[in-house]
C-alpha positions as CSV (number, residue, x, y, z in Angstrom):
1,X,27.1,-4.7,-6.2
2,X,23.4,-5.4,-6.3
3,X,21.0,-5.2,-3.4
4,X,20.9,-9.0,-2.9
5,X,24.7,-9.4,-2.7
6,X,25.2,-7.6,0.7
7,X,26.1,-11.0,2.4
8,X,29.0,-11.2,-0.1
9,X,30.4,-7.8,0.8
10,X,33.3,-9.1,2.9
11,X,34.5,-11.3,0.1
12,X,34.1,-8.5,-2.5
13,X,36.0,-6.1,-0.3
14,X,38.8,-8.6,0.2
15,X,39.2,-9.0,-3.5
16,X,39.5,-5.2,-4.0
17,X,42.3,-5.1,-1.5
18,X,44.6,-6.6,-4.1
19,X,43.6,-4.0,-6.7
20,X,41.2,-6.2,-8.6
21,X,37.8,-5.1,-9.7
22,X,34.8,-7.2,-8.8
23,X,31.1,-7.2,-9.6
24,X,28.2,-9.1,-8.1
25,X,24.7,-8.0,-9.3
26,X,23.0,-11.4,-9.2
27,X,19.5,-11.6,-8.0
28,X,18.8,-14.1,-5.3
29,X,15.8,-16.4,-5.2
30,X,15.9,-16.7,-1.4
31,X,17.1,-13.3,-0.1
32,X,14.4,-11.5,1.9
33,X,16.6,-9.4,4.3
34,X,14.9,-11.3,7.1
35,X,17.7,-10.8,9.7
36,X,18.3,-7.1,8.9
37,X,16.8,-4.9,11.5
38,X,16.7,-1.2,10.4
39,X,17.7,1.4,12.9
40,X,16.1,4.8,12.8
41,X,18.0,7.9,14.0
42,X,15.0,10.2,13.6
43,X,13.7,11.6,16.9
44,X,10.0,11.5,17.7
45,X,9.3,9.1,14.8
46,X,5.7,7.9,14.9
47,X,5.5,5.7,11.7
48,X,7.5,3.0,10.2
49,X,7.7,0.9,7.0
50,X,8.3,-2.9,7.3
51,X,9.3,-4.9,4.2
52,X,7.6,-8.3,4.2
53,X,8.6,-9.6,0.8
54,X,10.8,-9.0,-2.2
55,X,10.2,-9.3,-6.0
56,X,7.2,-9.9,-8.1
57,X,5.8,-12.8,-10.2
58,X,3.1,-10.9,-12.1
59,X,5.1,-10.0,-15.2
60,X,2.9,-7.1,-16.3
61,X,4.1,-6.2,-19.7
62,X,5.2,-2.6,-18.8
63,X,7.0,-3.4,-15.5
64,X,10.7,-3.9,-15.0
65,X,10.5,-5.1,-11.3
66,X,10.6,-8.8,-11.9
67,X,13.8,-8.3,-13.8
68,X,15.4,-6.0,-11.2
69,X,14.1,-7.5,-8.0
70,X,13.6,-11.1,-9.0
71,X,10.8,-13.6,-8.2
72,X,8.5,-13.2,-5.2
73,X,9.9,-14.4,-1.9
74,X,8.4,-13.7,1.5
75,X,10.1,-13.0,4.9
76,X,9.4,-15.5,7.6
77,X,6.5,-14.3,9.7
78,X,8.5,-14.7,12.9
79,X,11.0,-12.2,11.6
80,X,8.3,-9.6,10.7
81,X,6.5,-9.9,14.0
82,X,9.8,-9.5,15.9
83,X,10.6,-6.3,14.0
84,X,7.1,-4.9,14.6
85,X,7.2,-5.7,18.3
86,X,10.5,-3.8,18.5
87,X,9.0,-0.9,16.8
88,X,6.0,-1.0,19.2
89,X,8.4,-0.9,22.1
90,X,10.0,2.3,20.5
91,X,6.6,4.0,20.6
92,X,5.7,3.7,16.8
93,X,2.0,4.4,16.2
94,X,1.6,3.4,12.5
95,X,3.1,0.5,10.6
96,X,3.0,0.1,6.8
97,X,3.7,-3.4,5.5
98,X,5.6,-3.1,2.2
99,X,5.9,-5.3,-0.8
100,X,5.8,-5.0,-4.6
101,X,2.8,-7.3,-4.4
102,X,2.3,-7.2,-0.7
103,X,-1.0,-9.1,-0.4
104,X,0.4,-12.2,-2.2
105,X,2.6,-12.8,0.8
106,X,3.1,-16.4,1.5
107,X,5.6,-17.7,4.2
108,X,6.6,-21.2,3.2
109,X,9.8,-21.1,5.4
110,X,8.6,-23.8,7.8
111,X,5.8,-26.2,8.4
112,X,4.9,-24.9,11.9
113,X,5.0,-21.5,13.7
114,X,4.9,-21.1,17.4
115,X,1.6,-19.6,18.6
116,X,0.1,-19.5,15.2
117,X,-2.6,-22.0,14.1
118,X,-2.2,-23.4,10.6
119,X,-5.2,-25.0,9.0
120,X,-5.0,-28.6,8.0
121,X,-5.8,-27.6,4.4
122,X,-2.7,-25.6,4.1
123,X,-1.7,-27.4,0.9
124,X,-4.5,-25.6,-1.1
125,X,-3.7,-23.0,-3.7
126,X,-3.9,-19.4,-2.7
127,X,-7.4,-18.2,-3.9
128,X,-7.7,-15.3,-6.4
129,X,-10.4,-12.7,-6.5
130,X,-13.3,-13.8,-8.8
131,X,-12.5,-13.2,-12.5
132,X,-8.8,-12.8,-12.0
133,X,-5.9,-15.0,-13.3
134,X,-2.1,-15.2,-13.2
135,X,0.6,-16.0,-15.6
136,X,2.4,-18.1,-13.0
137,X,1.4,-21.3,-11.1
138,X,-0.4,-20.4,-7.9
139,X,1.5,-21.1,-4.7
140,X,0.4,-23.8,-2.3
141,X,0.6,-24.0,1.5
142,X,2.3,-21.6,3.8
143,X,1.1,-18.7,5.9
144,X,-0.7,-16.2,3.8
145,X,-1.3,-12.5,4.0
146,X,-4.5,-12.8,6.0
147,X,-2.6,-14.6,8.8
148,X,0.2,-12.1,8.8
149,X,-2.2,-9.1,8.9
150,X,-4.1,-10.8,11.7
151,X,-1.0,-11.3,13.8
152,X,0.4,-7.9,13.1
153,X,-2.9,-6.2,14.2
154,X,-2.8,-8.0,17.5
155,X,0.7,-6.9,18.6
156,X,-0.5,-3.5,19.8
157,X,-4.1,-2.2,19.5
158,X,-2.8,1.4,19.5
159,X,-0.8,0.9,16.3
160,X,-2.6,1.6,13.0
161,X,-1.7,-0.9,10.3
162,X,-1.6,-0.2,6.5
163,X,-0.1,-2.1,3.6
164,X,1.0,-1.3,0.1
165,X,1.3,-2.0,-2.8
166,X,-1.3,-4.8,-3.4
167,X,-2.5,-6.4,-6.6
168,X,-6.3,-6.5,-7.0
169,X,-6.2,-10.3,-7.6
170,X,-5.1,-11.0,-4.1
171,X,-8.1,-9.8,-2.0
172,X,-9.8,-12.9,-0.7
173,X,-12.7,-12.5,1.7
174,X,-10.5,-13.4,4.7
175,X,-8.4,-10.3,4.2
176,X,-11.4,-8.0,3.5
177,X,-13.3,-9.3,6.6
178,X,-10.3,-8.9,8.8
179,X,-9.9,-5.2,7.7
180,X,-13.5,-4.6,8.5
181,X,-13.4,-6.3,11.9
182,X,-10.1,-4.9,13.3
183,X,-10.3,-1.3,14.5
184,X,-6.5,-0.7,13.9
185,X,-6.3,-1.9,10.3
186,X,-7.1,1.1,8.2
187,X,-10.1,1.1,5.9
188,X,-8.0,2.3,3.0
189,X,-7.1,0.0,0.1
190,X,-4.9,0.8,-2.9
191,X,-6.4,-0.9,-6.0
192,X,-4.1,-0.3,-9.0
193,X,-6.3,-0.5,-12.1
194,X,-3.8,0.9,-14.6
195,X,-6.5,1.2,-17.3
196,X,-10.2,0.9,-17.8
197,X,-10.4,-0.9,-21.1
198,X,-10.3,-4.7,-21.2
199,X,-8.2,-5.0,-24.4
200,X,-5.6,-2.6,-23.0
201,X,-5.6,-4.5,-19.7
202,X,-5.0,-7.7,-21.6
203,X,-2.0,-6.1,-23.5
204,X,-0.7,-5.0,-20.1
205,X,-1.0,-8.6,-18.9
206,X,-2.9,-7.5,-15.8
207,X,-4.9,-10.7,-15.4
208,X,-8.4,-9.2,-15.3
209,X,-11.0,-7.4,-17.3
210,X,-12.8,-4.1,-16.7
211,X,-15.8,-6.0,-15.6
212,X,-13.9,-8.2,-13.1
213,X,-12.3,-5.2,-11.5
214,X,-15.6,-3.3,-11.1
215,X,-17.2,-6.4,-9.6
216,X,-14.3,-6.7,-7.1
217,X,-14.8,-3.0,-6.2
218,X,-18.5,-3.6,-5.5
219,X,-17.7,-6.6,-3.4
220,X,-15.1,-4.8,-1.4
221,X,-17.6,-2.0,-0.6
222,X,-20.2,-4.6,0.4
223,X,-17.7,-6.1,2.9
224,X,-16.1,-2.8,4.1
225,X,-18.8,-0.2,3.7
226,X,-16.7,2.7,4.9
227,X,-13.6,2.1,2.7
228,X,-11.4,4.6,0.9
229,X,-10.0,3.4,-2.5
230,X,-7.0,4.7,-4.3
231,X,-5.5,3.6,-7.6
232,X,-2.8,3.9,-10.2
233,X,-3.4,4.7,-13.9
234,X,-1.1,4.8,-16.9
235,X,-1.8,7.3,-19.7
236,X,-1.0,6.4,-23.2
237,X,0.0,2.7,-23.0
238,X,1.1,1.0,-26.2
239,X,-1.7,1.0,-28.8
240,X,-4.3,2.7,-26.5
241,X,-6.8,4.6,-28.7
242,X,-8.8,7.6,-27.6
243,X,-11.9,5.5,-27.3
244,X,-10.1,3.0,-25.0
245,X,-8.8,5.9,-22.9
246,X,-12.4,7.1,-22.5
247,X,-13.1,3.7,-20.9
248,X,-10.5,4.5,-18.3
249,X,-12.2,7.9,-17.6
250,X,-15.5,6.1,-17.3
251,X,-14.1,3.6,-14.9
252,X,-12.8,6.4,-12.7
253,X,-16.3,7.9,-12.8
254,X,-17.8,4.6,-11.8
255,X,-15.5,4.0,-8.8
256,X,-14.9,7.6,-7.7
257,X,-11.6,7.1,-5.9
258,X,-10.4,9.0,-2.9
259,X,-7.0,9.4,-4.6
260,X,-5.1,8.3,-7.7
261,X,-1.5,8.2,-8.9
262,X,-1.4,8.9,-12.6
263,X,1.6,8.6,-14.9
264,X,2.4,8.9,-18.6
265,X,3.6,5.6,-20.1
266,X,7.4,5.4,-20.3
267,X,8.9,2.4,-22.1
268,X,11.4,0.4,-20.0
269,X,14.1,-1.8,-21.7
270,X,14.0,-5.5,-21.0
271,X,10.2,-5.5,-20.3
272,X,7.8,-7.6,-22.4
273,X,6.4,-4.3,-23.8
274,X,9.8,-3.3,-25.0
275,X,10.3,-6.6,-26.7
276,X,6.8,-7.2,-28.1
277,X,4.9,-3.9,-28.3
278,X,5.3,-0.5,-30.0
279,X,5.2,2.7,-28.0
280,X,3.0,4.4,-30.6
281,X,1.1,6.9,-28.5
282,X,2.7,10.3,-29.0
283,X,4.1,12.4,-26.1
284,X,1.5,15.0,-26.8
285,X,-1.3,12.5,-26.5
286,X,0.1,11.1,-23.3
287,X,0.4,14.6,-21.8
288,X,-3.2,15.4,-22.7
289,X,-4.6,12.2,-21.3
290,X,-2.5,12.6,-18.1
291,X,-4.1,16.0,-17.6
292,X,-7.6,14.6,-18.0
293,X,-6.9,11.7,-15.6
294,X,-5.6,14.2,-13.0
295,X,-8.6,16.5,-13.4
296,X,-11.0,13.6,-13.1
297,X,-9.6,12.1,-9.9
298,X,-9.2,15.5,-8.3
299,X,-12.8,16.3,-8.9
300,X,-13.7,12.9,-7.3
301,X,-11.3,13.5,-4.4
302,X,-12.9,16.8,-3.7
303,X,-16.4,15.2,-3.7
304,X,-15.2,12.5,-1.3
305,X,-13.5,15.0,1.1
306,X,-16.6,17.2,1.1
307,X,-18.6,14.2,2.3
308,X,-16.4,14.2,5.4
309,X,-17.4,17.8,6.5
310,X,-19.4,17.6,9.7
311,X,-18.0,14.2,10.6
312,X,-16.0,13.3,13.7
313,X,-12.7,11.5,12.9
314,X,-9.9,10.1,14.9
315,X,-6.6,11.2,13.4
316,X,-2.9,10.5,14.2
317,X,-0.9,13.6,14.8
318,X,2.3,13.8,12.7
319,X,3.6,17.2,13.7
320,X,3.4,20.9,13.1
321,X,1.8,22.0,9.8
322,X,4.3,23.1,7.2
323,X,2.2,26.2,6.5
324,X,1.5,27.3,10.0
325,X,3.2,26.7,13.3
326,X,-0.2,27.4,15.0
327,X,-1.7,24.3,13.4
328,X,-1.0,20.6,13.6
329,X,-1.0,18.1,10.7
330,X,-2.4,14.6,11.1
331,X,-3.8,11.8,9.0
332,X,-7.1,10.0,9.2
333,X,-8.0,6.4,8.6
334,X,-8.3,7.1,4.9
335,X,-4.7,8.5,4.9
336,X,-6.0,12.0,4.1
337,X,-4.1,14.9,5.7
338,X,-6.1,16.8,8.3
339,X,-5.1,20.3,9.5
340,X,-6.4,21.8,12.8
341,X,-5.4,24.5,15.3
342,X,-2.9,23.6,18.0
343,X,-5.0,24.3,21.1
344,X,-5.4,22.6,24.5
345,X,-8.3,20.1,24.6
346,X,-9.5,17.5,27.1
347,X,-7.2,14.5,27.3
348,X,-9.4,11.4,27.8
349,X,-6.4,9.3,28.7
350,X,-5.8,11.0,32.0
351,X,-8.6,13.5,32.6
352,X,-6.5,16.6,32.1
353,X,-6.4,19.3,29.5
354,X,-3.3,19.4,27.2
355,X,-1.9,20.1,23.8
356,X,-1.7,17.2,21.3
357,X,1.7,16.0,20.3
358,X,3.1,13.8,17.5
359,X,1.9,10.3,18.0
360,X,-1.3,11.3,19.8
361,X,-4.7,10.2,18.5
362,X,-7.1,13.2,18.4
363,X,-10.8,13.3,17.7
364,X,-11.4,16.1,15.2
365,X,-14.6,17.6,13.8
366,X,-14.0,18.2,10.1
367,X,-15.2,21.6,9.0
368,X,-13.7,22.2,5.5
369,X,-12.1,20.3,2.6
370,X,-10.1,20.6,-0.6
371,X,-9.2,17.9,-3.0
372,X,-6.1,17.1,-0.9
373,X,-6.6,18.2,2.6
374,X,-9.3,18.3,5.4
375,X,-9.6,21.1,7.9
376,X,-11.2,20.9,11.3
377,X,-10.8,21.5,15.0
378,X,-9.7,19.2,17.8
379,X,-12.3,17.9,20.3
380,X,-10.4,15.5,22.6
381,X,-7.1,13.6,22.8
382,X,-8.0,10.0,22.9
383,X,-6.7,6.5,22.2
384,X,-7.3,4.3,19.2
385,X,-9.0,1.6,21.2
386,X,-11.3,4.0,23.1
387,X,-12.5,5.6,19.9
388,X,-14.0,2.3,18.5
C-alpha cells in the first residue's frame, strides 16, 4: 500500500482475510494527514518536525517527487496550529515546519479561519520572487506561508521556529520581513540553487537564472542582515560542461554559504530528465566536481564560522556531546553546532547557579571554530525572550 492509502487500510485488511491479494498505491490529490497527530515516545525530546504540506508542483527535470508524492496540497492551518500547541504543552523548544516546497504553502480549505484576519484581496495570485517563474498556474486565494509562519511564531515565544525545504521562488517580502522581525524565527534560510549556470538551470527547469538567484540573495541580505544561507548543488547534471560547472563554483564564491549539501547527479526513472535528456557526464567527472564543490563550501563555512569567534550567542542545548561527557552540544540560530563545557553558570530565570540541561537556552561566548562546529564557554542560562 502507498502512503496516501492509510484510510483504506481496514478494507484492504478485510480483503486479505479471504486469502486475496490487494494493492492500493494511488496518490491522493487531497490527503494531507491533517488529522494524524504523531506521538513521540522519546524522553526529554526538545525539537519536533511538523509536516504542513504534501507533494510538489515544480516539476524540476531531475526530481521524482511529483510522481511519488503527487501534487501540492496543504494542511488546514487550524490542524497545524493545534499540533504545535500540543507540542508546546509537551515542552518542545524548537519546531521545524516541513514540506517538499514548504514556503509555497497555501491553505484553501475554507474561506474563514477563527482568529485569523484574511485580507479582502485574497483572490490575488501568490507573488513570486523577482525574476522567477513556474511551469504551473499560480494559486489564488487562501492563507499563505507568511500567515502560517506568523501564527506559529506567536504560539510560544520560547519556541524557535525553522522551516525546510523551500524553493527560492517563494520568498515574498512578507516572509522575509517576518523572519527579521520575530526573535523566535531563526535567521537561517535554505536556498537550493542546484547549479550556477543559467543554461543548466533552464535544463533543470528551475524557473530562474543565475542573475535572478543572486539578485534574490542580495535582497534577502538587505532585509535580514544577519542571515545564514545554505544550499543544495548537483554535480554533473545532464550536458553540464566544465565551463558551466565553473559557473557553479563562482556562484558559491559570490554567495559564500554557511553550509551546502552537494550530490552527484543520479538519473531517476520517470523523471523528465530520464525521458528527454542524456546522462552524459561520466561518473569520474561527477566525482571530481563533487569533491571541488565540497572543498569550496567547507572553505566558506570555515570563514563564516571564524567570524563568530568572540561573539555572544544564545544556543539551545540538545544534550551531552558525543565526544565528551564533560561538554554539552547545542545549536545556535544559524543551526550550527556549538560545543561548550558542562559547568554551573548563573541562571537568569530564577537568580540561582545551575547546570544547563537539554531544552535550556544558554548564552555562550564563542572562542573557536572549525568548518562544522563552534566551541565556546557558557555565560548564563537565559530565556529566548530575554535574550532579544
